[in-house]
N, C-alpha and C positions, 0 to 999 in steps of 0.2 A: 531424359525425356526433354523432346523438344521445344520450342517455345510454342510452336502453333497445339499442342495436344496439353499444356501446362495450363492451368488456370491464372490468369494476371488481371492487375489493375493498370488503367492507363491514367499516369500521373500527367498533367500540365504542366508545362514549362513554357519560360518566357522565350524560349527560341520558336516556339509555335510546332516543336517536334513532340509528341508525348512520348514519355519514360514509361515502358513497359516494366513493370514490378511483377516477376514471377512469385506466385504465392507457395508457400509449403505446404504440402499434404501432409495427412497423419501420420504417414510413416515416418516421414523426416522428422516430423516433432517428436515423434513417441521415441525415437533412438536418441536424440538430443535430451530430452528431457531423462532418460535411463541413464545416460553419461554424466548428466550435471547431477542425478541422483547418486551415484558412484561415489563423484568426485566430492561433494559435500558431506555425504556421508564417512569417507576415509579421512577428510580434513578433521571434521570433528572427533572421529574416532583417536587420530594422531595427537591432537591437541590432548584429547583427555589422558592418554597413555603418557604423554611427556609431562603432564600436569601431575599426574600420580607420582611418577618416577623423581621429580623434583620435589614435591611437595610432601609426598607421604613416605616416599624412600620404598615403595614396593608398586607392584604391578597388581597386586590383588586387592586393591580399593579397600585395604584394612584403615579407616581413618581412627586417628587418637583425636581425642576430644579437644584437645588443645590446637588442633590443625582443620575443625570442621568448618569455621568461617571461612579461612583461607583458602580451603579446599574448593568450597561452593564459590564462591566470588571469584578463586582465579584456574579453576577446573572447570567444573559443571557450566557457571553461566555462559563462558565463552565459547564451550564446545556447542550448546544449545544456540548460541548467537549465528556461529557459523554456520550451522545446518538451517536454522529456520530464516535466516537473513540473506542467503546466500545469493537469491535472485533479486531482493529487493537493493542490494548494495551494488552488484558486480554489473548489473544492466546498467543503469546510469553511468558508472564509471569506465566500461568497455563499450559505450556507443551503442548501446541496444543488444549485446551480445552477453554471452557467459561462454565459460571455456566448452562446454557440451556444443554451445549451437554454434562457436567457432569452428569446431572440429567436424561439424555436418554441414557447413557453410551457410550457417541461417543467419539471420539478423532481424530484428524488431524493427519495424518502420511504421511511419503516418501512410495513411492512405494516399499521400503528396510524394511517397518516394522518398522521405526524409527522415533523417533520425529523430524519434520522439522527443520532447522535453522531459526533464526530470518529473513534473507533476503525472504525465501521462505513464513513465515508466512504474513509478509508483503505485498509480491507479491501478494496473494490470496485474501489477502482484499482490495489491490488498485483496483483490478480488479472488485470490486462489483460494480464500478460505470458502467462496461459493463452488469453485469449479472442482474443488476436492471432495465434496459432497456425493452420496453418502459415506465413499469410501475409495481410492483408487483413482482418484480425479475421473469416476465416471460422468458427472456434468460435464466436465470440460471436455473429456473424450468424445462425448455424444454430439456436442456442438461443434466440435473440430470435424467429426466425419462426416455430419449432415448439413453444416452450416455452406453457405454459398462462398464464402471467403475463408473456410476453416478457421474460423475465428472462435474462441471461447468467450465465456460471458466478460472475463476481465479484457480480453481485445475490445469486446464492444462498448466497453465502459469506457475505456480511453482511446479509443477510434484508432488503435493499432492493428497491424497486420505483422506475421513471420514472414519475411521473405527469403527467397533463395539467392545467395552471392553466387553467382555462377562465372563471373569473369574469370577466376584464377583457375577453376577447373578446365573451362574450354579453351584457355590458352594451352593448357598440357596435351589436351587430346588434339591441337591443330599445329602443334610442333612439327616440322617437317613437311606439312602440306603447303600448296601453291598460296595462300592465304597469310602465311605465316609472318612475312614482313609487315604486313599492314597490322596483324595482330601484335606485334612488338611495339611498332606506333603508338596503337591504344594504350599498351600497357603503359607505355613512359607517360602518357597523357594521366593514366590513374594513378600511377606513381606520385607525379606533381601534385594532384590532388590531395593524395593521401597525406605529402607531406607538410600540408598547411597547417598551422596550429589552430584549434579551435577559437584559441581566446586573443588570435591576431596573428597577422603574418605580414611579411613585407609586400608593399604595393604592387611591386613588379611581380613578384610571384604570383599574385592572387589575380592580376591581371592576364600574366601568361595562362593560367587555368581557365580563365573565364574563355580566352581565344580557342584554347583545346576545346572545351564545352561547344562553342559556335562552331567550330571546325567539325567536330564529331557529331553533331546536330544534323550539318549538311551533308555529310558524308552517309549517315543513317539514312536521311531523307530522300536520297539518291537510290541508296541500297533497296530501300523497300519500293520504289516505283518500278525499279529492273528485275526485282526479285521473282523468278520463274515458282519458285517453292518457298513458302514459309520457313520451310526447315533447314535452308542452306546452311553450312557452319558459319561461313563469313558474316550472315545476316544474323544468326544467332549471336557470335559475339559480337558485334556492334551493338545489339540490343543490351546484351549483359554490360560492357563496358560504359554505354552512354546512362543506364539507368545507375549504375554506382557515381559517374562523374556528375549527375544530376542530384544523387542525394549529398555530394561533397559541396556543390556549389550553392544549391538552397538550403544548404542548412542554416540557421540562425546563429547567430556568435551567442558563444556563452559569456553570460555576466551574473553568475549563480548569486553572489551576495546582494545585489542590485534588486534582482527577482525576488530573492527571499523577503528584502526588506519591503519591496510592494507587496507582496502577499500578506504579510502582518499588517502594515500600514493601511492599505486599501481594498486589497480583493477579500480578507477575511471579514472586515466589516460589511462590505457588499453583500456577501453569501449569507451572513448574520441576519442583514435585512430582506434578504429573498426569502428566508425560511421563517421570518418571525410569527406568522399566524402558524405555523407547524409547531413552531417553540411554544406557543401557549397551548396548542390541543396537546403536545405529548406531557408539558407539565402537568395539566389539568388531569390527563390519563393516569401519571405517576402518584399526583396526590390522592386523587378519588380510590386509587387501588390501594395506597397505605392506608386510608382510613377505613375501605372496606376489611383490608387484612385485619386490623386491630380490633375494629368492632367483630367480627366474626370470630375471632380466637379468643377476644376477651368474655363474648358471652357463650362461647363452646370451646373451651380449653383442651378438650380432645381433638380437637382437628390439627394441634399445633404439628402432630406427625407429618403433616402436608408440607412445612415450611422449615422444618428445623429435624438434626438428626437425634438419635436417641441421647448418644452422649452429650451434646448439648443442652437437651431438656433436662437430663439427670444433673448436670451441673448446675443450672438456674434453680431446680428445685433443692438443692443442698445451700442455696442462699449465697452463691457465688456467680460471677461472670466468667465466662470462657477467656476474658481478656485479662484476668486478675495478673496471672503467672506468664502470661506471654512473654516476657522479656528475659525469665528465668529458662525457658524450653527453646526459644528460638533467639538467635542474637538479630539484633536491630537489623544488621545490613541485610541478613538475608530476607529476614521478614519483610523489608522494605522492598526489596526485587521481587519476592512472591507476589506481593500486593498490587506491585507496579503491573506486573506482567498480566494479572487476572483484571486489573480495571481496562486496560488497556485492550485487551481480548474480548470484553464484554461490550467496551465500544464499538470496535471494529465490528462485530458482530451486529450490534443495534444499526448500525449504518448499511453493511451488506446486506442485513436480511431485508431490508428495504426494496430487494429486487422481486419477493414475492408480493409484489402490488403493496407493499407497508403492512403486510399481514404481521410478517416476522418481527419487524420493528415494533408494533404494538403488544405483540406477545412478550417479548422481552422485555420491555418497559413496565407493561402489566405485571409480570412476573416478578421483577425486582421491587417494586411499588408495594405488592401484596406480601412480599417476603421482609419487608422493612417494617412493614405495619404490624405482621404475626409477630416477629421477633420482640417489639417493644411492648405489644400486648403480654406476651409469654413474661417477659421480665417486670412489667408492671403489677401484675397478678403476685408476685413474690417482693416487692418493693426494691428493684431493682432498676428501674426506669431511668432515675436521676443519675447512677453509675452510668449507665449504659449512654447517655445523653454525654456526659462529660467525656467517653470515650469517641464518639462519633463527632462531635461538634468541630472539632480542629480540623480535621480533613475531610468531613461529609459534606459542608454546605456545599464546595467545588468538586468533589467527587460525584455527589448525586445531581449537581448541576450537569457535569459533563457527559453523564449517562442521558438526561432529557437533551442535551444539545446534538448527542449522536443520534439518538432516537429521532429528533426532527429532522434532522439533515436525510436520514432514513426514509421517513415518511415524505421527503420533499422528492425523494428519489421514486417513490412509490406512485405519487401522486402524476410524476411526468409518463411513467408508464401508462398509468389511468386515462390520464388526459394531456395527449401532447401538444395541444393547442396547435398553431400555426405549423410545428415542425411535425415531421416526422418522429414515430415511436421512438427510433434509435438515436436521432439527433436529440431528441428530448432527452433519452436516457445519457448520452454521452454529456450535455449541458448541465444536467443535474446532478451528476458525478462528480463532474469537474469543482462544481461550487462545495459538495459534499467533501471532497478529499481536501480542500482548504480547510474546512472547518476541522476537519479529524486532525489535520499536521498540529492544528492551534491546541485542540484538544489533547492530544498526546502530551504537548510539553505540558500542560498544566498539571496532568496526570503524573509526570515526573517529581514535581515537588508534593504533590500528595502523597504518592507511595513514601518518600522521605519523611513526611510529616505523620503519617500512619504508622509507621516502622519507629519512629526516635520519639515523638511527641504522645501521642495517642495512649499507648499504654502505660508511660510513666504516670504512676498514682501519686506523684509528687508534685506534678505541675496541677495550680488550682484552678478551679472553673473558670473565673475571670480571664486568666492568660489564655485557656482553650478556646473562650469564646472570642478574644480579641485576635489569636490566628486564625481562625474560622471566618470569623467576617470582613478581617483585613485582607485575607487572601481572596475572599470572594468578590469584593470591590475592586481587588487588582485582577481578577477574573475579567470583570465587566469592562472596565479601562481597557484591557488587553483586547479582547473582543471588537469593542467599537473603534479600536486604532488608536486610540490617544498615548499608549505608552511609545508608539514609534512614530509619533510625531505626525498624525494625521492632519490634513489640510482643513481649514473651517469652511471649506465649500459646500459642506453637506456629506450625507451618505449618500456614496455612489450607486447606483442601481445596476445589477449586471444585465447584460444585455440577453 
């Protein structure tokens, strides 16, 4: 496809010559996705087979009892991580690419034509939950097919596009033509730019690339003025080479640890300040739902079937808690990982469902509150509420708070779509998502420890109530200090307000 026929965005440049970034269409993106799907599926299966051979001594997945925990932690979990974290990990590591994108010549860029930061790449992948609904990426595919920039909701949230890297392909097509010498010269410019280390390079090398950038901009400007047709091979290659060089030159330096420290010290507190009223509203919704669930089930016990499984109801009616034999049935390490995964998925859903103008967030928060109240009502009717409190208090203070915080970020996202204010709806959506992702990162770290507590502390009946309360309240205070930025040495200049 020629540049004239392909959709593109014009990225502003310091040279005054805009870089034209060609956007990938539905076909190219679908091919890249299928390739990545096959790669991650094969890698996950290969790890599973290797683990079965090394740990179980067989490939028919017959699991001896003494190897169950090891098999789960060293076999199943890494295999699932390879499959589900494939895009989330590789895109930041490969500068906006994955193996499938590299093979099809695609790359994730910002609308300015540069590689996005880690936060933007995480954002577009977190929203795969929305893109994949209801199945087979129907939502994402529809957005890509009919959107002006072929952007799925994750791209809209992150402010990214998927661009075509065309320079290398055009170089192969132009070999042996009259423009081959000029193309080889521009290729040497691209190679010098690619050799620059993103964490710092020699000053002379950097200045040489900047000179190349200016020279190529001048050459491209002249070629555009003289071109009789926008589809000439020489002009197309200059456009492609300049766009790639533009991305390398304009890319900001990588200071990962400094940025991460700033996120927790300044940006997370600022984001929490921005959603303070949403957090109050969501917390009230959760409390009211829990009270409603308790009152309804306590007065009409037969309705408990709406919130609990028949097995759980039968266990409580026998005067037992379903948590009593948990450590005997499931090893603590396995239980911790299961809980951690579930809690993170609930928090991500509570945030991402805010894209439905906040309605999905309110449903998830209200449902969780109602279910908690209903379960406490069921146990109270059989004299087990105190024991359930003992189980919940150590991890529940922070875990339930994290659900409310994620819900508040989701409602903030929903309000940005309903009332964008001075921004366009797309800009308001991106700004709200940026604040929400920062909060979601902090929530995920907090839930890591919650999973450990719920796997090792909460089911252990030998731990007294006072110790459980101390752990729960102490960790909750730590959460407050962390979200306020004090754990990471926040300055005393007050709460920063996001722009």
